[in-house]
N, CA, C and O atoms as CSV, one atom per row, in Angstrom:
chain,resi,resn,atom,element,x,y,z
A,1,MET,N,N,4.281,-9.291,-16.613
A,1,MET,CA,C,4.410,-7.966,-16.430
A,1,MET,C,C,2.746,-7.942,-15.038
A,1,MET,O,O,3.015,-7.380,-13.977
A,2,ALA,N,N,1.630,-8.381,-15.138
A,2,ALA,CA,C,0.688,-8.387,-13.621
A,2,ALA,C,C,1.141,-9.537,-13.031
A,2,ALA,O,O,0.555,-9.576,-11.949
A,3,ASP,N,N,2.068,-10.787,-13.158
A,3,ASP,CA,C,2.396,-11.624,-12.453
A,3,ASP,C,C,3.383,-10.680,-11.189
A,3,ASP,O,O,3.214,-10.496,-9.984
A,4,LEU,N,N,4.375,-10.263,-12.108
A,4,LEU,CA,C,5.102,-9.039,-11.540
A,4,LEU,C,C,4.822,-8.396,-10.337
A,4,LEU,O,O,5.456,-8.459,-9.284
A,5,ASN,N,N,3.412,-7.524,-10.697
A,5,ASN,CA,C,2.812,-6.173,-10.184
A,5,ASN,C,C,1.878,-7.108,-8.925
A,5,ASN,O,O,1.040,-6.395,-8.374
A,6,VAL,N,N,1.930,-9.178,-8.205
A,6,VAL,CA,C,0.934,-9.488,-8.378
A,6,VAL,C,C,2.112,-10.087,-6.540
A,6,VAL,O,O,1.969,-9.907,-5.331
A,7,LEU,N,N,3.202,-10.839,-7.489
A,7,LEU,CA,C,3.923,-10.972,-6.318
A,7,LEU,C,C,4.394,-9.509,-5.645
A,7,LEU,O,O,4.050,-9.621,-4.468
A,8,GLY,N,N,5.103,-8.003,-5.842
A,8,GLY,CA,C,5.032,-7.301,-5.259
A,8,GLY,C,C,4.850,-7.172,-4.264
A,8,GLY,O,O,5.520,-7.151,-3.232
A,9,LEU,N,N,3.132,-6.997,-4.728
A,9,LEU,CA,C,1.273,-6.794,-3.539
A,9,LEU,C,C,2.282,-7.319,-2.774
A,9,LEU,O,O,3.066,-6.664,-2.088
A,10,ALA,N,N,2.242,-8.824,-2.934
A,10,ALA,CA,C,1.945,-9.904,-2.005
A,10,ALA,C,C,3.960,-9.389,-0.826
A,10,ALA,O,O,3.869,-9.436,0.401
A,11,LEU,N,N,5.142,-9.065,-1.349
A,11,LEU,CA,C,5.858,-9.095,-1.311
A,11,LEU,C,C,5.913,-8.208,0.828
A,11,LEU,O,O,6.142,-8.412,2.021
A,12,LEU,N,N,5.448,-7.150,-0.325
A,12,LEU,CA,C,4.686,-5.323,0.426
A,12,LEU,C,C,3.555,-5.995,1.701
A,12,LEU,O,O,3.224,-5.445,2.751
A,13,ALA,N,N,3.341,-6.683,1.433
A,13,ALA,CA,C,1.970,-6.838,2.549
A,13,ALA,C,C,2.802,-8.083,2.826
A,13,ALA,O,O,2.168,-8.956,2.234
A,14,ARG,N,N,3.641,-8.543,3.272
A,14,ARG,CA,C,4.331,-9.746,4.248
A,14,ARG,C,C,5.600,-8.681,5.057
A,14,ARG,O,O,5.862,-8.817,6.252
A,15,ALA,N,N,6.086,-7.948,4.427
A,15,ALA,CA,C,7.249,-6.921,5.220
A,15,ALA,C,C,6.113,-6.343,5.961
A,15,ALA,O,O,5.982,-6.819,7.089
A,16,LEU,N,N,5.451,-5.644,5.698
A,16,LEU,CA,C,4.488,-4.909,6.124
A,16,LEU,C,C,3.900,-5.186,7.575
A,16,LEU,O,O,3.612,-4.593,8.614
A,17,ALA,N,N,3.900,-6.522,6.974
A,17,ALA,CA,C,3.156,-7.644,8.264
A,17,ALA,C,C,4.564,-7.857,9.492
A,17,ALA,O,O,4.268,-7.690,10.676
A,18,ALA,N,N,5.976,-8.204,9.153
A,18,ALA,CA,C,6.768,-8.041,9.733
A,18,ALA,C,C,7.227,-7.205,10.333
A,18,ALA,O,O,7.141,-7.499,11.525
A,19,GLY,N,N,7.635,-6.391,10.207
A,19,GLY,CA,C,7.923,-5.705,9.830
A,19,GLY,C,C,6.838,-4.514,11.575
A,19,GLY,O,O,7.648,-3.991,12.340
A,20,GLY,N,N,5.862,-4.355,11.808
A,20,GLY,CA,C,4.890,-4.151,12.137
A,20,GLY,C,C,5.580,-2.387,12.835
A,20,GLY,O,O,6.039,-1.411,12.243
A,21,GLY,N,N,5.312,-2.711,14.482
A,21,GLY,CA,C,5.967,-1.441,14.864
A,21,GLY,C,C,7.556,-1.086,14.416
A,21,GLY,O,O,8.159,-0.557,15.349
A,22,ALA,N,N,8.269,-1.237,13.343
A,22,ALA,CA,C,9.650,-1.036,13.361
A,22,ALA,C,C,9.714,-0.051,12.892
A,22,ALA,O,O,10.389,0.965,13.057
A,23,PHE,N,N,8.881,-0.401,12.197
A,23,PHE,CA,C,8.672,1.250,10.795
A,23,PHE,C,C,8.668,2.989,11.375
A,23,PHE,O,O,9.333,3.939,10.963
A,24,GLY,N,N,7.487,2.910,12.638
A,24,GLY,CA,C,7.575,3.586,13.277
A,24,GLY,C,C,8.684,4.522,13.817
A,24,GLY,O,O,8.835,5.658,14.267
A,25,ARG,N,N,9.532,3.135,13.446
A,25,ARG,CA,C,11.271,4.477,14.053
A,25,ARG,C,C,11.662,4.931,13.304
A,25,ARG,O,O,12.125,6.017,13.654
A,26,HIS,N,N,11.821,4.659,11.964
A,26,HIS,CA,C,12.181,5.064,10.601
A,26,HIS,C,C,11.594,6.593,10.113
A,26,HIS,O,O,10.377,6.698,9.956
A,27,GLU,N,N,12.260,7.492,9.934
A,27,GLU,CA,C,11.159,8.325,9.668
A,27,GLU,C,C,11.225,8.613,7.969
A,27,GLU,O,O,10.296,9.135,7.352
A,28,ALA,N,N,12.620,8.128,7.296
A,28,ALA,CA,C,12.167,8.288,6.533
A,28,ALA,C,C,11.226,6.770,5.082
A,28,ALA,O,O,10.617,6.835,4.014
A,29,LEU,N,N,11.637,5.810,5.915
A,29,LEU,CA,C,10.968,5.159,5.287
A,29,LEU,C,C,9.430,4.630,5.931
A,29,LEU,O,O,8.843,3.704,5.372
A,30,LEU,N,N,8.667,5.513,7.523
A,30,LEU,CA,C,7.490,6.092,7.060
A,30,LEU,C,C,7.062,7.227,6.401
A,30,LEU,O,O,5.901,7.636,6.373
A,31,ALA,N,N,8.422,7.933,5.653
A,31,ALA,CA,C,7.831,9.152,5.466
A,31,ALA,C,C,7.567,8.561,3.842
A,31,ALA,O,O,6.888,9.215,3.051
A,32,LEU,N,N,8.150,7.344,3.498
A,32,LEU,CA,C,8.288,7.200,1.529
A,32,LEU,C,C,6.407,5.735,1.892
A,32,LEU,O,O,5.596,5.572,0.980
A,33,LEU,N,N,6.303,5.294,2.735
A,33,LEU,CA,C,5.129,4.473,2.812
A,33,LEU,C,C,3.085,5.918,3.072
A,33,LEU,O,O,1.856,5.987,3.060
A,34,ARG,N,N,3.858,6.329,3.176
A,34,ARG,CA,C,2.762,7.118,3.471
A,34,ARG,C,C,2.410,8.345,2.228
A,34,ARG,O,O,1.347,8.938,2.039
A,35,GLU,N,N,3.765,8.472,1.460
A,35,GLU,CA,C,3.744,9.753,0.133
A,35,GLU,C,C,3.807,8.522,-0.729
A,35,GLU,O,O,2.609,8.619,-0.994
A,36,ASP,N,N,4.055,7.785,-1.187
A,36,ASP,CA,C,4.178,7.167,-1.853
A,36,ASP,C,C,3.978,6.627,-2.807
A,36,ASP,O,O,4.139,6.716,-4.024
A,37,ALA,N,N,3.038,5.180,-1.040
A,37,ALA,CA,C,3.557,3.458,-1.506
A,37,ALA,C,C,1.581,4.020,-2.004
A,37,ALA,O,O,1.442,3.598,-3.152
A,38,TRP,N,N,0.191,4.751,-1.546
A,38,TRP,CA,C,-0.946,5.065,-2.281
A,38,TRP,C,C,-0.633,4.832,-3.411
A,38,TRP,O,O,-0.956,3.683,-3.712
A,39,ALA,N,N,-0.139,5.382,-4.227
A,39,ALA,CA,C,0.043,5.956,-5.955
A,39,ALA,C,C,0.945,4.626,-6.368
A,39,ALA,O,O,1.207,4.741,-7.566
A,40,ALA,N,N,1.339,3.790,-6.002
A,40,ALA,CA,C,1.763,2.821,-6.559
A,40,ALA,C,C,0.868,1.721,-5.971
A,40,ALA,O,O,0.959,0.821,-6.806
A,41,LEU,N,N,-0.011,1.266,-4.913
A,41,LEU,CA,C,-0.667,0.700,-4.664
A,41,LEU,C,C,-2.127,0.832,-6.127
A,41,LEU,O,O,-2.245,-0.134,-6.881
A,42,ALA,N,N,-2.722,1.620,-6.246
A,42,ALA,CA,C,-3.435,2.460,-7.184
A,42,ALA,C,C,-3.266,2.426,-8.600
A,42,ALA,O,O,-4.305,2.661,-9.217
A,43,ALA,N,N,-2.122,2.173,-9.377
A,43,ALA,CA,C,-1.701,2.229,-10.521
A,43,ALA,C,C,-0.802,0.163,-10.577
A,43,ALA,O,O,-0.075,-0.313,-11.449
A,44,ALA,N,N,-1.193,-0.328,-9.593
A,44,ALA,CA,C,-0.900,-1.571,-8.984
A,44,ALA,C,C,-2.355,-2.179,-9.694
A,44,ALA,O,O,-2.413,-2.931,-10.667
A,45,ALA,N,N,-3.468,-1.636,-8.928
A,45,ALA,CA,C,-4.366,-2.402,-8.979
A,45,ALA,C,C,-4.899,-2.564,-10.488
A,45,ALA,O,O,-5.066,-3.569,-11.179
A,46,ARG,N,N,-5.130,-1.005,-10.771
A,46,ARG,CA,C,-5.159,-0.561,-11.985
A,46,ARG,C,C,-5.039,-1.862,-13.659
A,46,ARG,O,O,-5.639,-2.313,-14.635
A,47,GLY,N,N,-4.352,-1.862,-13.234
A,47,GLY,CA,C,-3.751,-2.322,-14.180
A,47,GLY,C,C,-2.938,-3.326,-14.163
A,47,GLY,O,O,-1.902,-3.369,-14.827
A,48,GLY,N,N,-3.613,-4.812,-12.891
A,48,GLY,CA,C,-3.210,-5.957,-13.588
A,48,GLY,C,C,-4.831,-7.171,-13.160
A,48,GLY,O,O,-4.868,-8.401,-13.150
A,49,GLY,N,N,-5.247,-6.792,-13.050
A,49,GLY,CA,C,-6.396,-7.203,-12.893
A,49,GLY,C,C,-7.046,-7.556,-11.751
A,49,GLY,O,O,-7.104,-6.646,-10.924
A,50,LEU,N,N,-7.996,-9.486,-11.168
A,50,LEU,CA,C,-8.386,-9.745,-9.901
A,50,LEU,C,C,-7.204,-9.584,-9.268
A,50,LEU,O,O,-6.843,-8.586,-8.644
A,51,ALA,N,N,-6.574,-10.650,-9.453
A,51,ALA,CA,C,-4.929,-10.302,-8.362
A,51,ALA,C,C,-4.337,-9.562,-8.340
A,51,ALA,O,O,-3.744,-9.311,-7.292
A,52,ALA,N,N,-4.124,-8.665,-9.650
A,52,ALA,CA,C,-3.586,-6.825,-8.910
A,52,ALA,C,C,-4.303,-6.430,-7.922
A,52,ALA,O,O,-3.759,-6.154,-6.853
A,53,LEU,N,N,-5.895,-6.310,-8.119
A,53,LEU,CA,C,-6.353,-5.496,-7.410
A,53,LEU,C,C,-6.636,-6.042,-5.934
A,53,LEU,O,O,-6.705,-5.262,-4.984
A,54,ALA,N,N,-6.899,-8.316,-5.698
A,54,ALA,CA,C,-6.920,-8.330,-4.709
A,54,ALA,C,C,-5.497,-7.912,-3.701
A,54,ALA,O,O,-5.579,-7.320,-2.625
A,55,GLY,N,N,-4.341,-8.335,-4.286
A,55,GLY,CA,C,-2.718,-8.122,-3.359
A,55,GLY,C,C,-3.485,-6.271,-3.331
A,55,GLY,O,O,-2.583,-5.876,-2.593
A,56,ALA,N,N,-3.953,-5.578,-3.445
A,56,ALA,CA,C,-3.599,-4.090,-3.251
A,56,ALA,C,C,-4.156,-4.399,-2.554
A,56,ALA,O,O,-3.600,-5.206,-1.809
A,57,CYS,N,N,-5.783,-4.012,-2.182
A,57,CYS,CA,C,-5.916,-4.460,-0.635
A,57,CYS,C,C,-5.710,-4.928,-0.017
A,57,CYS,O,O,-6.099,-4.519,1.077
A,58,GLN,N,N,-4.826,-6.374,-0.030
A,58,GLN,CA,C,-3.837,-6.516,1.310
A,58,GLN,C,C,-3.116,-6.184,1.392
A,58,GLN,O,O,-2.716,-6.046,2.548
A,59,ALA,N,N,-2.368,-5.797,0.437
A,59,ALA,CA,C,-1.823,-3.903,0.637
A,59,ALA,C,C,-1.247,-3.125,1.745
A,59,ALA,O,O,-0.376,-3.030,2.610
A,60,ALA,N,N,-2.879,-2.343,0.839
A,60,ALA,CA,C,-3.690,-2.016,2.094
A,60,ALA,C,C,-3.867,-2.183,3.299
A,60,ALA,O,O,-3.106,-1.661,4.113
A,61,LEU,N,N,-4.716,-2.804,3.602
A,61,LEU,CA,C,-5.265,-3.242,4.768
A,61,LEU,C,C,-3.810,-3.259,5.644
A,61,LEU,O,O,-3.979,-2.761,6.757
A,62,ALA,N,N,-2.618,-3.651,5.435
A,62,ALA,CA,C,-1.453,-4.537,5.848
A,62,ALA,C,C,-0.616,-2.521,6.186
A,62,ALA,O,O,0.070,-1.927,7.018
A,63,LEU,N,N,-1.315,-2.277,4.890
A,63,LEU,CA,C,-0.585,-0.721,5.732
A,63,LEU,C,C,-1.193,-0.045,7.390
A,63,LEU,O,O,-0.715,0.347,8.454
A,64,TYR,N,N,-2.470,-0.223,6.769
A,64,TYR,CA,C,-3.937,0.561,7.822
A,64,TYR,C,C,-3.437,-0.434,9.319
A,64,TYR,O,O,-3.633,0.148,10.385
A,65,CYS,N,N,-2.986,-1.484,9.381
A,65,CYS,CA,C,-2.496,-1.999,10.216
A,65,CYS,C,C,-1.536,-1.494,10.862
A,65,CYS,O,O,-1.589,-1.253,12.068
A,66,THR,N,N,-0.154,-1.192,9.829
A,66,THR,CA,C,1.170,-0.926,10.670
A,66,THR,C,C,0.691,0.136,10.961
A,66,THR,O,O,0.244,0.316,12.094
A,67,LEU,N,N,0.667,0.982,10.131
A,67,LEU,CA,C,0.435,2.560,10.081
A,67,LEU,C,C,-0.796,3.732,11.271
A,67,LEU,O,O,-0.750,4.813,11.859
A,68,GLY,N,N,-1.807,2.525,11.027
A,68,GLY,CA,C,-2.854,3.052,11.728
A,68,GLY,C,C,-3.690,4.747,11.196
A,68,GLY,O,O,-3.703,4.827,9.968
A,69,SER,N,N,-4.329,5.996,11.902
A,69,SER,CA,C,-5.642,6.137,10.958
A,69,SER,C,C,-4.518,7.482,9.923
A,69,SER,O,O,-4.961,8.499,9.389
A,70,ALA,N,N,-3.362,7.110,9.927
A,70,ALA,CA,C,-2.487,8.554,9.644
A,70,ALA,C,C,-1.903,8.355,8.073
A,70,ALA,O,O,-1.185,8.919,7.247
A,71,VAL,N,N,-2.787,7.063,8.270
A,71,VAL,CA,C,-2.116,6.459,6.200
A,71,VAL,C,C,-3.878,6.293,5.408
A,71,VAL,O,O,-4.225,6.155,4.235
A,72,LEU,N,N,-4.548,6.375,6.519
A,72,LEU,CA,C,-5.947,6.463,6.939
A,72,LEU,C,C,-6.322,8.264,5.556
A,72,LEU,O,O,-6.949,7.998,4.531
A,73,LEU,N,N,-6.002,9.345,5.709
A,73,LEU,CA,C,-5.674,10.730,5.099
A,73,LEU,C,C,-5.750,10.525,3.638
A,73,LEU,O,O,-6.677,10.862,2.900
A,74,GLN,N,N,-4.094,9.623,3.158
A,74,GLN,CA,C,-3.327,9.960,2.475
A,74,GLN,C,C,-4.350,8.636,1.085
A,74,GLN,O,O,-4.045,8.778,-0.099
A,75,ALA,N,N,-5.309,7.654,1.413
A,75,ALA,CA,C,-6.124,6.672,0.880
A,75,ALA,C,C,-7.501,7.615,0.745
A,75,ALA,O,O,-7.886,7.351,-0.394
A,76,ARG,N,N,-8.029,8.155,1.067
A,76,ARG,CA,C,-9.603,9.331,1.175
A,76,ARG,C,C,-9.025,9.938,0.148
A,76,ARG,O,O,-9.660,9.936,-0.907
A,77,ALA,N,N,-7.830,10.539,0.179
A,77,ALA,CA,C,-6.651,11.376,-0.856
A,77,ALA,C,C,-6.662,10.546,-1.877
A,77,ALA,O,O,-7.855,10.249,-1.945
A,78,GLY,N,N,-6.468,10.343,-2.176
A,78,GLY,CA,C,-6.104,8.909,-3.474
A,78,GLY,C,C,-4.550,9.265,-4.119
A,78,GLY,O,O,-4.115,9.208,-5.269
A,79,GLY,N,N,-3.750,9.778,-2.425
A,79,GLY,CA,C,-2.494,9.105,-2.381
A,79,GLY,C,C,-2.182,10.932,-3.969
A,79,GLY,O,O,-1.986,12.069,-3.539
A,80,ARG,N,N,-2.222,10.714,-5.107
A,80,ARG,CA,C,-1.296,12.218,-5.990
A,80,ARG,C,C,-2.658,11.999,-6.642
A,80,ARG,O,O,-2.337,11.496,-7.719
A,81,GLY,N,N,-3.952,12.078,-6.625
A,81,GLY,CA,C,-4.443,12.468,-7.375
A,81,GLY,C,C,-4.862,11.134,-8.839
A,81,GLY,O,O,-5.024,11.232,-10.056
A,82,GLY,N,N,-4.890,10.035,-7.877
A,82,GLY,CA,C,-5.961,9.289,-8.473
A,82,GLY,C,C,-6.899,8.321,-7.347
A,82,GLY,O,O,-7.223,8.470,-6.168
A,83,PRO,N,N,-7.097,7.438,-8.217
A,83,PRO,CA,C,-9.080,7.100,-6.521
A,83,PRO,C,C,-8.971,6.324,-5.615
A,83,PRO,O,O,-9.633,5.297,-5.763
A,84,PRO,N,N,-8.528,6.381,-4.927
A,84,PRO,CA,C,-9.011,5.927,-3.605
A,84,PRO,C,C,-9.588,4.325,-3.914
A,84,PRO,O,O,-10.614,4.250,-4.590
A,85,ILE,N,N,-9.155,3.460,-3.588
A,85,ILE,CA,C,-8.639,1.829,-4.022
A,85,ILE,C,C,-8.983,1.155,-2.417
A,85,ILE,O,O,-8.178,1.190,-1.486
A,86,CYS,N,N,-10.701,0.399,-2.337
A,86,CYS,CA,C,-10.525,-0.755,-1.166
A,86,CYS,C,C,-10.781,-0.050,0.135
A,86,CYS,O,O,-10.414,-0.366,1.267
A,87,LEU,N,N,-11.681,1.250,-0.385
A,87,LEU,CA,C,-11.831,2.007,0.848
A,87,LEU,C,C,-13.638,2.526,0.668
A,87,LEU,O,O,-14.173,3.210,1.541
C-alpha cells in the first residue's frame, strides 16, 4: 500500500507541474486542490515511511508552485485538522 501512495504522490506532483496555470481556469478542480489536497497529503505522509513523506513534500511544493500563496493558508491551517506538513 505504501508503494501505491508514493506512486500516487509522484503522479500528483507531475500532473500539477504539467498543468501549471491551467488549474486556475477550472474552479471546481481548483477548489478540490485547495480543500482536499492538504488532508490527503498529510494522511499519505503519516502512513507511508520516508518515501511517502518525500513524495508528500514534493507534491506540496508542486501545489505551492502551481497555486501560489493561496494554498499556504490551507497548509498552515493543516487542511482539515491535521498537522501542517513540510512547512
